[in-house]
C-alpha positions as CSV (number, residue, x, y, z in Angstrom):
1,M,-28.4,-1.1,-14.0
2,I,-29.5,1.9,-16.2
3,D,-31.4,3.3,-13.2
4,L,-28.1,3.8,-11.3
5,L,-27.0,6.3,-13.9
6,F,-29.8,8.6,-12.8
7,D,-29.6,7.9,-9.1
8,P,-28.0,10.7,-7.1
9,A,-27.4,8.4,-4.1
10,A,-25.4,6.0,-6.4
11,W,-23.2,8.8,-7.6
12,A,-22.7,10.1,-4.1
13,S,-21.7,6.6,-2.9
14,L,-19.4,6.2,-6.0
15,L,-17.6,9.4,-5.2
16,T,-17.2,8.7,-1.5
17,L,-16.1,5.1,-2.1
18,T,-13.6,6.1,-4.8
19,V,-11.9,8.7,-2.5
20,L,-11.8,6.1,0.3
21,E,-10.4,3.4,-2.0
22,I,-7.6,5.8,-3.1
23,I,-6.8,6.7,0.5
24,L,-6.8,3.0,1.5
25,G,-4.5,2.3,-1.5
26,V,-1.8,4.7,-0.3
27,D,-0.1,2.0,1.8
28,N,-0.4,-0.5,-1.0
29,V,1.4,1.9,-3.4
30,I,4.1,2.7,-0.9
31,F,4.8,-1.0,-0.3
32,I,4.9,-1.7,-4.1
33,S,7.4,1.2,-4.5
34,I,9.6,-0.1,-1.8
35,A,9.4,-3.8,-2.9
36,T,10.3,-2.9,-6.5
37,S,13.2,-0.6,-5.6
38,K,15.7,-3.5,-5.6
39,L,14.9,-4.4,-9.2
40,P,16.7,-3.1,-12.3
41,K,15.2,0.2,-13.3
42,E,13.8,-1.1,-16.6
43,Q,11.8,-3.8,-14.6
44,R,10.3,-1.6,-11.9
45,P,7.4,-0.1,-13.9
46,R,6.4,-3.5,-15.2
47,A,6.5,-5.0,-11.7
48,R,4.4,-2.1,-10.3
49,M,1.8,-2.6,-13.1
50,I,1.6,-6.3,-12.5
51,G,1.2,-5.8,-8.8
52,L,-1.6,-3.2,-9.2
53,S,-3.2,-5.3,-11.9
54,G,-3.2,-8.2,-9.5
55,A,-4.8,-6.0,-6.9
56,L,-7.5,-5.0,-9.3
57,I,-8.4,-8.5,-10.4
58,L,-8.4,-9.7,-6.8
59,R,-10.6,-7.0,-5.6
60,I,-13.2,-7.5,-8.4
61,A,-13.2,-11.2,-7.7
62,L,-13.7,-10.6,-4.0
63,L,-16.5,-8.2,-4.7
64,A,-18.2,-10.8,-6.8
65,S,-18.0,-13.1,-3.9
66,I,-19.5,-10.8,-1.2
67,A,-21.4,-13.6,0.6
68,W,-18.2,-15.6,1.0
69,I,-16.3,-12.5,2.1
70,V,-18.9,-11.8,4.8
71,S,-18.7,-15.4,6.0
72,L,-14.9,-15.0,6.6
73,T,-15.7,-12.5,9.4
74,E,-17.6,-15.2,11.3
75,P,-15.6,-16.9,14.1
76,F,-14.6,-20.5,13.4
77,A,-12.9,-21.1,16.8
78,T,-12.7,-19.6,20.3
79,F,-9.7,-19.6,22.5
80,Y,-10.2,-18.4,26.1
81,G,-13.0,-16.1,25.1
82,F,-11.2,-14.8,22.0
83,D,-13.3,-15.4,18.8
84,L,-11.0,-16.2,15.9
85,S,-12.1,-15.7,12.2
86,W,-10.4,-16.2,8.9
87,R,-10.3,-12.4,8.6
88,D,-8.4,-12.2,11.9
89,L,-5.8,-14.7,10.7
90,L,-5.4,-12.9,7.4
91,L,-4.9,-9.6,9.1
92,L,-2.4,-11.1,11.6
93,A,-0.4,-12.8,8.9
94,G,-0.4,-9.8,6.7
95,G,0.6,-7.4,9.5
96,I,3.4,-9.7,10.7
97,F,4.7,-10.0,7.1
98,L,4.6,-6.3,6.6
99,I,6.4,-5.5,9.8
100,W,9.0,-8.1,9.0
101,K,9.5,-6.9,5.4
102,A,9.7,-3.2,6.4
103,S,12.0,-3.8,9.3
104,N,14.3,-5.8,7.1
105,E,14.4,-3.0,4.6
106,I,15.1,-0.5,7.4
107,F,18.0,-2.7,8.6
108,A,19.4,-2.9,5.1
109,E,19.2,0.8,4.7
110,V,21.0,1.5,8.0
111,E,23.6,-1.2,7.7
112,G,24.2,-0.9,4.0
113,A,24.3,2.8,3.7
114,G,26.2,3.7,0.6
115,A,26.4,1.7,-2.6
116,P,24.3,-1.5,-2.7
117,P,26.1,-4.8,-3.4
118,H,26.6,-5.5,-7.1
119,E,24.6,-8.4,-8.4
120,S,24.5,-9.9,-11.8
121,T,21.7,-8.9,-14.1
122,T,20.5,-12.5,-14.1
123,A,20.2,-12.5,-10.3
124,L,18.3,-9.2,-10.3
125,K,15.9,-10.3,-13.0
126,S,15.2,-13.6,-11.1
127,A,14.2,-11.5,-8.1
128,C,11.4,-9.9,-10.1
129,G,9.2,-13.0,-9.5
130,A,9.9,-13.0,-5.8
131,V,9.0,-9.3,-5.6
132,I,5.7,-9.9,-7.5
133,V,4.9,-12.7,-5.1
134,Q,5.5,-10.4,-2.1
135,I,3.2,-7.8,-3.7
136,M,0.5,-10.3,-4.3
137,I,0.6,-11.5,-0.6
138,L,0.1,-8.0,0.6
139,D,-2.5,-7.4,-2.1
140,I,-4.7,-10.1,-0.5
141,V,-4.6,-8.3,2.9
142,F,-5.1,-4.8,1.4
143,S,-7.8,-6.0,-1.0
144,F,-9.7,-7.7,1.8
145,D,-9.8,-4.4,3.8
146,S,-10.8,-2.5,0.7
147,V,-13.6,-4.8,-0.2
148,L,-15.1,-4.7,3.3
149,T,-15.0,-0.9,3.1
150,A,-16.8,-1.1,-0.3
151,V,-19.5,-3.5,1.0
152,G,-20.1,-1.2,4.0
153,I,-20.6,2.0,1.9
154,A,-22.2,1.0,-1.4
155,D,-25.3,-1.1,-2.0
156,H,-24.8,-1.9,-5.6
157,L,-22.0,-4.2,-7.0
158,P,-21.5,-2.1,-10.2
159,V,-20.9,1.0,-8.0
160,M,-18.3,-0.9,-5.9
161,I,-16.5,-2.3,-9.0
162,T,-16.4,1.1,-10.7
163,A,-15.0,2.8,-7.6
164,V,-12.3,0.1,-7.3
165,V,-11.3,0.3,-10.9
166,I,-11.1,4.1,-10.8
167,A,-9.0,4.0,-7.6
168,I,-6.6,1.4,-9.1
169,L,-6.2,3.4,-12.3
170,V,-5.3,6.4,-10.2
171,M,-2.7,4.3,-8.3
172,M,-1.3,3.0,-11.5
173,V,-0.7,6.6,-12.7
174,A,0.8,7.6,-9.3
175,A,2.9,4.4,-8.7
176,N,5.9,5.3,-10.9
177,P,6.3,9.0,-9.8
178,I,6.0,8.0,-6.2
179,G,8.5,5.1,-6.6
180,Q,11.0,7.4,-8.4
181,F,10.6,10.1,-5.7
182,V,11.1,7.6,-2.9
183,E,14.3,6.3,-4.6
184,D,15.7,9.8,-5.2
185,H,15.2,10.8,-1.6
186,P,16.6,8.3,0.9
187,S,15.2,10.1,4.0
188,T,11.7,9.8,2.4
189,K,12.3,6.1,1.8
190,M,13.0,5.6,5.5
191,L,9.9,7.6,6.4
192,A,7.8,5.4,4.0
193,L,9.3,2.2,5.6
194,A,8.4,3.5,9.1
195,F,4.9,4.2,7.8
196,L,4.6,0.6,6.6
197,V,5.7,-0.7,10.1
198,M,2.9,1.4,11.6
199,V,0.4,-0.1,9.1
200,G,1.6,-3.6,10.0
201,V,1.1,-2.9,13.7
202,A,-2.4,-1.6,12.9
203,L,-3.2,-4.8,11.0
204,V,-2.0,-7.0,13.8
205,A,-4.0,-4.9,16.3
206,D,-7.1,-5.3,14.1
207,G,-6.5,-9.1,13.9
208,L,-6.5,-9.1,17.8
209,H,-9.8,-7.2,17.9
210,H,-8.1,-3.9,19.0
211,H,-9.2,-1.5,16.3
212,F,-6.6,1.2,15.6
213,E,-8.1,4.1,13.7
214,R,-6.4,4.3,10.3
215,S,-7.0,8.0,10.2
216,I,-4.5,8.5,13.0
217,I,-1.8,6.8,11.0
218,Y,-2.7,8.8,7.9
219,A,-2.6,12.0,10.0
220,A,0.8,11.1,11.4
221,M,2.0,10.3,7.9
222,A,0.7,13.6,6.5
223,F,2.4,15.6,9.3
224,S,5.7,13.7,8.9
225,G,5.5,14.1,5.1
226,A,5.0,17.9,5.5
227,V,8.0,18.1,7.8
228,E,10.1,16.1,5.3
229,A,8.9,18.3,2.4
230,L,10.1,21.4,4.4
231,N,13.5,19.7,4.9
232,L,13.8,18.9,1.2
233,W,12.8,22.4,0.3
234,R,15.4,23.8,2.7
235,S,18.1,21.5,1.4
236,K,17.3,22.5,-2.2
237,R,17.4,26.2,-1.4
238,A,20.7,25.8,0.5
239,S,22.3,23.9,-2.4
240,R,21.5,26.8,-4.7
241,H,23.6,29.2,-2.6
242,L,26.6,26.9,-2.4
243,P,29.6,28.0,-4.5
244,P,30.6,25.8,-7.4
245,A,33.0,23.0,-6.4
246,D,35.7,24.2,-8.8
247,S,35.8,27.7,-7.1
248,L,36.7,26.2,-3.7
């Protein structure tokens, strides 16, 4: 254990794995931001922290059960030449759930443009539990992907756990600002939902043994985000040059 502190290879794998874990956590943070957006404002930070804390606990537990995780990638049934493993089922279920959830949110945004329906505070608070359950469901899928990445890069369990903890802490710091930004900019929220649909499709494809490079999705997201940033900047500059409403 102490030897790892003086092992350059361990530090290199820690840095690499931490960066990858943060990148893999982007879709997790976006989903959490979208899922908590329907809650009362005072409940959103708490729900985000619970969701990310659940992700942290789950990932550490999975890392501590590496042998069991690896066994989940072994086929347990074959259908017409298609080898099916528990990992495939998990990815298929998670992908379908993510596509369904994001598509429902897109439909609600399009059909319900304008003020959301007023609900009682009690009804909104009772929704907090349902939101956390949804977050936990996706945490299982994202955590499984994250743990497999960690096992493939690092050789030492302490390095894996440290990288995961650092990545989750970074996501905890970023979750509230990202959630607020998405809420303040409806077009950005639609972009985030479209991104989640793409992630869901990629998960389903992986479950069907058709690997879809996640880097392509992230590149598309980065390009779309850059275009959206330019649009927001243009709108902000244009609003500065508009005459005051009382002068019209």
